[in-house]
Residue frames as a rotation matrix with the C-alpha (Angstrom) as fourth column:
MET 1
0.579 0.815 0.000 0.00
0.815 -0.579 0.000 0.00
0.000 0.000 -1.000 0.00
GLN 2
-0.314 -0.672 0.671 1.29
0.649 -0.668 -0.365 3.43
0.693 0.321 0.646 -0.91
LYS 3
-0.291 0.166 -0.942 1.36
0.883 -0.333 -0.332 5.88
-0.369 -0.928 -0.049 1.98
ASN 4
-0.200 0.139 -0.970 1.46
0.010 -0.990 -0.144 9.20
-0.980 -0.038 0.197 0.12
ASN 5
0.712 0.482 0.510 0.88
0.434 0.268 -0.860 7.95
-0.551 0.834 -0.018 -3.43
TRP 6
0.439 -0.632 -0.638 4.20
-0.658 -0.710 0.250 9.51
-0.612 0.310 -0.728 -4.43
ASP 7
-0.690 -0.717 0.097 5.25
-0.491 0.563 0.665 6.22
-0.531 0.411 -0.741 -5.95
ALA 8
0.295 0.871 0.394 1.96
-0.072 0.431 -0.900 5.43
-0.953 0.237 0.189 -7.72
THR 9
-0.809 -0.587 0.043 2.51
-0.046 0.136 0.990 3.96
-0.586 0.798 -0.137 -11.15
CYS 10
-0.140 0.715 -0.685 0.42
-0.955 -0.281 -0.098 4.28
-0.263 0.640 0.722 -14.27
PRO 11
0.170 0.257 0.951 -1.28
-0.186 0.956 -0.225 0.94
-0.968 -0.138 0.210 -15.07
LEU 12
0.971 0.240 -0.010 -0.72
-0.043 0.132 -0.990 1.51
-0.236 0.962 0.138 -18.80
CYS 13
0.608 -0.791 -0.065 2.97
-0.308 -0.159 -0.938 2.48
0.732 0.591 -0.340 -19.09
LYS 14
0.670 -0.256 -0.697 4.10
0.657 0.642 0.395 1.37
0.346 -0.722 0.599 -15.59
ASP 15
-0.430 -0.789 0.438 5.96
0.427 -0.606 -0.671 4.66
0.795 -0.102 0.598 -15.01
VAL 16
-0.524 0.196 -0.829 5.62
0.781 -0.278 -0.560 6.69
-0.340 -0.940 -0.007 -11.81
ILE 17
0.397 0.697 0.597 2.87
0.786 -0.594 0.171 9.30
0.474 0.402 -0.784 -12.08
ASP 18
-0.372 -0.700 -0.610 5.12
0.897 -0.439 -0.044 12.28
-0.237 -0.564 0.791 -11.43
ASN 19
-0.981 0.191 0.037 2.85
-0.172 -0.937 0.303 14.92
0.092 0.291 0.952 -12.99
PRO 20
-0.700 0.714 -0.018 -0.53
0.655 0.631 -0.415 14.21
-0.285 -0.303 -0.910 -11.38
ILE 21
-0.630 0.625 -0.462 -3.09
-0.683 -0.729 -0.054 15.87
-0.371 0.281 0.885 -13.63
CYS 22
-0.298 0.590 0.751 -6.25
0.119 0.803 -0.584 13.85
-0.947 -0.085 -0.309 -14.15
PRO 23
-0.736 0.057 0.674 -7.68
0.666 0.233 0.708 13.03
-0.117 0.971 -0.210 -17.58
GLU 24
0.349 0.937 0.014 -10.74
0.932 -0.345 -0.107 15.19
-0.095 0.051 -0.994 -16.87
CYS 25
0.464 -0.253 -0.849 -8.60
0.111 -0.934 0.339 18.31
-0.879 -0.251 -0.405 -16.36
LEU 26
-0.680 -0.733 0.023 -6.53
0.061 -0.026 0.998 17.51
-0.731 0.679 0.062 -19.45
GLU 27
-0.398 0.627 0.670 -9.70
0.916 0.308 0.256 16.87
-0.046 0.716 -0.697 -21.45
SER 28
0.602 0.628 -0.493 -11.02
0.642 -0.748 -0.169 20.25
-0.475 -0.214 -0.854 -20.34
GLU 29
-0.009 -0.709 -0.705 -7.83
-0.161 -0.695 0.701 21.95
-0.987 0.119 -0.108 -21.55
ILE 30
-0.838 -0.258 0.481 -8.03
0.371 0.377 0.849 20.13
-0.400 0.890 -0.220 -24.89
GLU 31
0.055 0.943 0.327 -11.68
0.995 -0.024 -0.097 21.13
-0.084 0.331 -0.940 -25.28
GLN 32
0.531 0.067 -0.845 -10.74
0.246 -0.966 0.079 24.73
-0.811 -0.250 -0.529 -24.52
TRP 33
-0.546 -0.802 -0.243 -8.04
-0.117 -0.214 0.970 24.59
-0.830 0.558 0.023 -27.22
LEU 34
-0.788 0.260 0.557 -10.49
0.607 0.476 0.636 23.08
-0.100 0.840 -0.533 -29.71
SER 35
0.080 0.929 -0.362 -13.33
0.761 -0.291 -0.579 25.50
-0.643 -0.230 -0.730 -28.86
GLY 36
0.046 -0.126 -0.991 -11.80
-0.326 -0.940 0.104 28.20
-0.944 0.318 -0.084 -31.07
LYS 37
-0.915 -0.377 -0.144 -11.80
-0.283 0.343 0.896 25.83
-0.288 0.860 -0.421 -34.02
ASP 38
-0.392 0.788 -0.474 -14.56
-0.622 0.153 0.768 24.22
0.678 0.596 0.430 -36.04
PRO 39
0.022 0.472 0.881 -17.06
-0.972 0.216 -0.092 22.59
-0.234 -0.854 0.464 -33.62
ILE 40
0.799 0.266 -0.539 -16.85
-0.450 0.859 -0.244 19.36
0.398 0.437 0.807 -35.62
TYR 41
-0.213 -0.943 -0.257 -13.32
-0.286 0.312 -0.906 18.83
0.934 -0.120 -0.336 -34.23
LEU 42
-0.630 -0.021 0.776 -14.53
-0.770 -0.109 -0.628 19.05
0.098 -0.994 0.052 -30.66
ASN 43
0.397 0.885 0.242 -17.54
-0.891 0.435 -0.130 16.77
-0.220 -0.164 0.962 -31.20
LYS 44
0.667 -0.166 -0.726 -15.57
-0.323 0.814 -0.482 14.03
0.672 0.556 0.490 -33.00
ILE 45
-0.424 -0.900 -0.106 -12.71
-0.226 0.218 -0.949 14.02
0.877 -0.378 -0.296 -30.51
ARG 46
-0.413 0.354 0.839 -15.03
-0.911 -0.141 -0.388 14.17
-0.019 -0.925 0.380 -27.48
LYS 47
0.674 0.736 -0.056 -16.88
-0.738 0.671 -0.068 11.08
-0.012 0.087 0.996 -28.75
SER 48
0.496 -0.554 -0.669 -13.59
-0.179 0.689 -0.703 9.23
0.850 0.468 0.242 -29.29
ILE 49
-0.386 -0.706 0.593 -12.13
-0.728 -0.162 -0.666 9.72
0.566 -0.689 -0.452 -25.82
ALA 50
0.317 0.390 -0.865 -12.29
0.233 0.852 0.469 6.55
0.919 -0.351 0.179 -23.75
HIS 51
0.290 -0.177 0.941 -12.30
-0.833 -0.530 0.157 7.16
0.471 -0.829 -0.301 -20.04
PHE 52
-0.410 -0.515 -0.753 -10.18
0.049 0.812 -0.582 4.89
0.911 -0.275 -0.307 -17.91
ASP 53
0.224 0.576 0.786 -12.17
-0.837 -0.300 0.459 3.95
0.500 -0.760 0.415 -14.84
ASN 54
0.023 -0.311 -0.950 -10.42
0.256 0.920 -0.295 1.63
0.966 -0.237 0.101 -12.46
LYS 55
0.715 0.367 0.596 -11.41
-0.430 -0.441 0.788 1.89
0.551 -0.819 -0.157 -8.81
GLU 56
0.821 -0.463 -0.335 -8.51
0.568 0.727 0.386 -0.40
0.065 -0.507 0.859 -7.82
ILE 57
-0.018 -0.868 0.496 -5.97
0.626 -0.397 -0.671 2.31
0.780 0.299 0.550 -8.63
ASN 58
0.701 0.138 -0.700 -4.76
0.674 -0.451 0.586 4.28
-0.235 -0.882 -0.408 -5.63
GLY 59
-0.017 -0.724 0.690 -3.02
0.853 -0.370 -0.368 7.09
0.522 0.582 0.624 -7.48
PRO 60
-0.805 -0.352 -0.477 -2.13
0.553 -0.735 -0.392 10.59
-0.213 -0.580 0.787 -6.41
LYS 61
0.288 0.890 -0.353 -4.61
0.655 -0.452 -0.606 13.45
-0.699 -0.057 -0.713 -6.27
CYS 62
0.246 -0.102 0.964 -4.85
0.877 -0.399 -0.266 15.80
0.412 0.911 -0.008 -9.26
ILE 63
-0.616 -0.588 -0.525 -2.98
0.752 -0.637 -0.170 19.04
-0.235 -0.499 0.834 -8.62
LYS 64
-0.888 0.329 0.321 -5.80
-0.093 -0.812 0.576 20.99
0.450 0.482 0.752 -10.29
CYS 65
-0.063 0.991 0.117 -9.06
-0.599 -0.131 0.790 19.44
0.798 -0.020 0.602 -9.04
ASN 66
-0.452 -0.264 0.852 -7.99
-0.883 0.269 -0.385 16.97
-0.128 -0.926 -0.355 -6.31
LYS 67
0.748 0.660 -0.068 -9.62
-0.661 0.731 -0.173 13.95
-0.065 0.174 0.983 -8.03
GLN 68
0.351 -0.581 0.734 -7.86
-0.035 0.775 0.631 10.60
-0.936 -0.247 0.252 -8.15
VAL 69
0.156 -0.400 -0.903 -5.39
-0.973 -0.219 -0.071 10.25
-0.170 0.890 -0.424 -11.05
GLU 70
0.730 0.238 0.641 -5.80
-0.224 0.969 -0.104 6.78
-0.646 -0.068 0.760 -12.57
ILE 71
0.556 -0.574 0.601 -3.39
0.828 0.441 -0.345 7.10
-0.067 0.690 0.721 -15.52
CYS 72
-0.298 -0.749 -0.592 -0.45
0.589 -0.632 0.503 9.37
-0.751 -0.199 0.630 -16.19
PRO 73
0.386 0.437 -0.813 -0.98
-0.262 -0.793 -0.551 12.49
-0.885 0.426 -0.191 -18.31
TYR 74
-0.568 -0.677 -0.469 1.42
-0.663 0.039 0.748 11.11
-0.488 0.735 -0.471 -20.90
CYS 75
-0.857 0.263 0.443 -0.75
0.385 0.898 0.212 8.05
-0.342 0.352 -0.871 -21.63
PHE 76
0.177 0.967 -0.181 -3.88
0.565 -0.251 -0.786 10.18
-0.806 0.037 -0.591 -21.86
ILE 77
0.250 -0.161 -0.955 -2.22
-0.556 -0.831 -0.005 12.73
-0.793 0.532 -0.297 -24.17
LYS 78
-0.826 -0.563 0.034 -0.82
-0.328 0.528 0.783 9.86
-0.459 0.636 -0.621 -26.26
ASP 79
-0.438 0.750 0.496 -4.35
0.732 0.618 -0.288 8.56
-0.523 0.237 -0.819 -26.79
ILE 80
0.528 0.601 -0.599 -5.60
0.170 -0.767 -0.619 12.02
-0.832 0.225 -0.508 -27.76
ASN 81
-0.265 -0.729 -0.631 -2.61
-0.640 -0.356 0.681 12.34
-0.721 0.584 -0.372 -30.10
ASN 82
-0.889 -0.069 0.452 -3.64
0.203 0.826 0.525 9.10
-0.410 0.559 -0.721 -31.82
ILE 83
0.096 0.990 0.105 -7.24
0.750 -0.002 -0.661 10.30
-0.654 0.142 -0.743 -32.17
ILE 84
0.480 0.036 -0.876 -6.13
-0.283 -0.939 -0.194 13.60
-0.830 0.341 -0.441 -33.69
LYS 85
-0.601 -0.784 -0.155 -3.64
-0.466 0.185 0.865 11.83
-0.650 0.592 -0.477 -35.94
GLU 86
-0.731 0.371 0.573 -6.42
0.565 0.799 0.204 9.60
-0.383 0.473 -0.794 -37.26
LYS 87
0.183 0.979 0.090 -9.33
0.914 -0.135 -0.383 12.04
-0.363 0.152 -0.919 -37.44
HIS 88
0.985 0.170 0.025 -7.75
0.170 -0.944 -0.284 15.49
-0.025 0.284 -0.958 -37.88
PRO 89
0.305 -0.952 0.004 -4.07
0.940 0.302 0.157 15.24
-0.151 -0.044 0.988 -38.84
GLU 90
0.128 -0.221 0.967 -4.09
0.499 -0.828 -0.255 18.92
0.857 0.515 0.004 -39.85
LEU 91
0.779 0.219 0.588 -4.24
-0.353 -0.621 0.699 19.77
0.519 -0.752 -0.406 -36.10
LEU 92
0.761 -0.433 -0.484 -1.35
0.580 0.788 0.206 17.51
0.292 -0.437 0.851 -35.08
ASP 93
-0.247 -0.933 0.262 1.51
0.654 -0.360 -0.665 20.03
0.715 0.007 0.699 -35.15
GLU 94
-0.167 0.263 0.950 -0.48
-0.455 -0.875 0.163 22.60
0.875 -0.406 0.266 -33.20
PHE 95
0.871 0.482 -0.100 -1.54
-0.181 0.504 0.845 19.93
0.457 -0.717 0.526 -30.69
HIS 96
0.380 -0.819 -0.430 2.12
0.818 0.515 -0.257 18.95
0.432 -0.254 0.866 -30.19
THR 97
-0.472 -0.563 0.678 3.07
0.244 -0.823 -0.513 22.59
0.847 -0.077 0.526 -29.64
PHE 98
0.089 0.621 0.778 0.25
-0.618 -0.578 0.532 23.32
0.781 -0.529 0.333 -27.18
PHE 99
0.872 0.407 0.272 0.47
-0.465 0.516 0.719 20.12
0.152 -0.754 0.639 -25.17
GLY 100
0.150 -0.952 0.266 4.19
-0.973 -0.094 0.212 19.38
-0.177 -0.291 -0.940 -25.33
PHE 101
0.755 0.151 0.638 3.88
-0.112 0.988 -0.102 15.94
-0.646 0.005 0.763 -26.87
ARG 102
0.017 -0.866 -0.500 7.34
-0.907 -0.224 0.356 15.10
-0.420 0.448 -0.789 -28.20
HIS 103
0.735 0.280 -0.618 7.61
-0.603 0.688 -0.405 12.43
0.311 0.670 0.674 -30.88
ASP 104
-0.200 -0.887 -0.416 11.03
-0.425 0.462 -0.779 11.20
0.883 0.021 -0.470 -29.69
TYR 105
-0.693 0.030 0.720 9.68
-0.708 0.161 -0.688 10.70
-0.136 -0.987 -0.090 -26.17
GLN 106
0.413 0.910 0.028 6.67
-0.852 0.398 -0.340 8.90
-0.321 0.117 0.940 -27.62
GLU 107
0.458 -0.290 -0.840 8.90
-0.517 0.682 -0.517 6.48
0.723 0.671 0.162 -29.53
ASN 108
-0.654 -0.753 0.075 10.94
-0.465 0.322 -0.825 5.71
0.597 -0.574 -0.561 -26.40
LYS 109
-0.393 0.590 0.706 7.81
-0.814 0.134 -0.565 5.03
-0.428 -0.796 0.427 -24.33
ILE 110
0.642 0.683 -0.349 6.30
-0.764 0.531 -0.366 2.79
-0.064 0.501 0.863 -26.98
GLY 111
0.262 -0.648 -0.715 9.55
-0.398 0.602 -0.692 0.91
0.879 0.466 -0.101 -27.37
GLY 112
0.794 0.141 -0.591 9.72
0.407 0.599 0.690 0.34
0.451 -0.788 0.418 -23.63
ASP 113
-0.277 -0.910 -0.308 12.81
0.938 -0.186 -0.293 2.49
0.209 -0.370 0.905 -23.02
ASN 114
0.714 0.668 0.211 11.63
0.589 -0.735 0.335 5.50
0.378 -0.115 -0.918 -21.07
ASN 115
0.088 -0.780 -0.619 15.03
0.829 -0.287 0.479 7.10
-0.552 -0.555 0.622 -20.52
GLY 116
-0.566 -0.307 0.765 14.39
0.775 -0.514 0.368 9.68
0.280 0.801 0.529 -23.24
């Protein structure tokens, strides 16, 4: 059992959740970014987002809203990246700029070497 949840790991990538921002807060920021664009972007991406709901996870509290963080922000952003890549590739570069999603870091995580 984790005392302070400082060593909680993401069930998807198995890394420590060292930036505890919940998917709901990240989703809100993504929706805010998309709100200035064509509403079709927001509707399609909103429908595509799968929410991870695992009550067994005892992760840290979100630094923004104080809800439980079930997965790391990286895994959530990676999923959004894949949705945008598939549905609206014209937004990909701007998404990377706004949300700091680095391709080289993505490749290292996917390959299992997270030292990058």
